[in-house]
N, C-alpha and C positions, 0 to 999 in steps of 0.2 A: 271664874274657874281657871281660865287660861292664864291669867296673871298669877294666881296662886300656884299653879303648876310650875310656871317659869321661876317664881320666887324660890320654890323648894329646890328646883334644879340648880339654880345659881348658888343658893346657900350650900348645897351639897358640894359643888365645885370648889367653893371657898374653903369649906371644911377640910377637903382632901388635899388642897394645895400645900406646898412646903416652902419654907424660907430656907435657902441654902446659903450658909455663911461662907464667904471666900476671903481669907486673909491675904492682903496685898503687901508683900515686902516684909512679912513677919520673920521669915526664915531665909534671909538673904534675898537674892533677886528671883523671887518665885511667887506664884499664886498657890494658895493651899486651901482646898484641893485644887488641882489644875486639870483633872480629867473627870468631868462632872456628868452625871446622868440626871436629867430633869424631865418632868412631864409638863404638858401644856398647863399654864396657869401658875407654875412655880415661880418663886421670886429669887433671883440671884442678889445677894446682899454683900457688897464689897466693903471690907473694913481695912482702912489704910494705916500703915505703920511707917516709921521713919525710913528714908528722909523725905522723898518727894516722888510719888508715883501716880500713874493714871491707869485707866483701862479703856481700850479702844477695840471695837469690833473690826475684824479683818476678813478678807476673802481667803480661802484656803491657799490659792495660788500666789497670793501676795501677802505674806505673813506680817510684814512690818509697815504696811500701808493701810490707811482707813478703808473700810468697806466701800465699794463703789457707790452703792445706794443703800439707804436705810442704815441699819446698825445702831451703834450707840457710842458715846464718848463721855467720860466722867469729868474731864478736865483734871487738873493737878490738885493734889491734896498735900500741901506742905505740912510736914509733921516733924517737930524737933525731937520728940522722944515719945515712947509709948505708942498709943493708938489715937488717931485723929478723932475729934469729937463728932464728925459727920460721917455718914456712909452714903453709898450710891447703890440704888436698887434698880434692877432691870427685870421686867416680867417676861417670862418665856412664853412666846405666842404659839409655838408649835414644836415638834420634835426634830426639825431640821437642824443639822449640826451648826453650832456657833463657834467661831474662832476668835480669840482676843489676845491682846498683848499690852505691855506697858510701853508708852511712847516717850519715856524719859531718854533724851539724847546724851546726857552726861553718863558715859559708860555704856551707851547704846544697850539699854536693858532688853530690848527685843532680841537682838542677836546674841545676847548673853544667856538667852534661854527663858526669859520671863514672858512666857506665853501660856495659854490655856485653851481648853475646848469644852464644849457642852454637847453631849450626844455624838461624839466621834464614833466612827464605825470601822469595820474591817477594811474598807476601801480607802478611807481617809482617816488616818490615826493621828493622835496627838504627837507621837514620836516622829511621824513624817512631817507634820507642821513645824515642830521644833527644829528638826534637821534643816528644813528650808530656811527658817528664820536665822539660824546660825550662819548662813551664807550671805545674809543681807548686810550691805555696808552702810545703809542709811536707815533712819527710823523717823517716821513722820506722825505728826498730830494733825487732826482736822483743823481747818482754818478758822472754825468757830465752834462754839459749844459752851457748856455741855448740852447733850441731847440724847434722846432715846431711852432715858431713865429719869430718875429723880434723886435729888440730894436732900437728905433730912438728917436731923441730929440722931446720933446713935441711941440716945436715951429715949427718943420718940419712936424709933424704928421697931418694926416687928422683929422680935428676937428669936433666933434659933436656940433650941435647948441644948445644943452640943455641936461638935465638929461635924463636918460633912453635911448631911441633910437630915431634917427632922420635921415633925409636924409643927405647923405654925402655932404660936401661942399669942394670945392677946389679953390685955387687962383693961379695965375701964371702958371708955367709949370706943367705938370701932375705929381702928387705925386707918390711915390713908391707904396702907397696903391692902387691908381688907376690902375697902370700897373699890380699889383699883381691880382687885381680883374679881369682884362681883361684876364689874363692868365688862371685864374680859370674858367672863363666863356667859354673859348675855349676848356678846357679839353685836350683831346689828339689830337686836330687838329694840322696839321703840322706847322713848324716854319714859312713858308712863309705867312700863314694866320695871324699868330701872328704879323708879321712885318707890314702887312696891317693895323691891328687894332691899333698898336702902332702909326703909322703915322696918322690914323684917329683921335685918341685921341689927339695927339699933335695939329692937325689942329683945332679940335673942341674947345679946351680950350682957 
């Protein structure tokens, strides 16, 4: 009974989660959208356009430097034209503000305004973060990576049905994003409960 209840709760969390598409470099040196509202369990899905961009999590006080601990880094996605065949996904673990930037040093994309935020608030706004970034003379990438998310082919990724945020849609067998969200919904629950949820997801799709 307990496992059934956990399975239902986890499936409900997966069903309500959104995949939020973010285009990187599609309209000049920008993330679109760049001021995002997301709930716990939502997935940020970064789609890369020409020529060569990345996404790095930062601390609010240091906009063009990698976050001191935790965070994420996609690595670079060289793209000669159109859209890169791969995407980078990051699961939102809570509603704490997330700050990010492009670490391309050629043209210093961060100080050129290529920054974004998730769940910014009245005390710390995207405009404030962008203004601070524009004053930075250097732009840094993590020393190793990628980390904090996952790279997968755009064709295999969970697709958003439009710009901004929308309900997650899946076809065929459960996607990796679906099972990742299920795991996030369970949190620290034991592996047996996770197995029950995995079976339930496979049955439901």
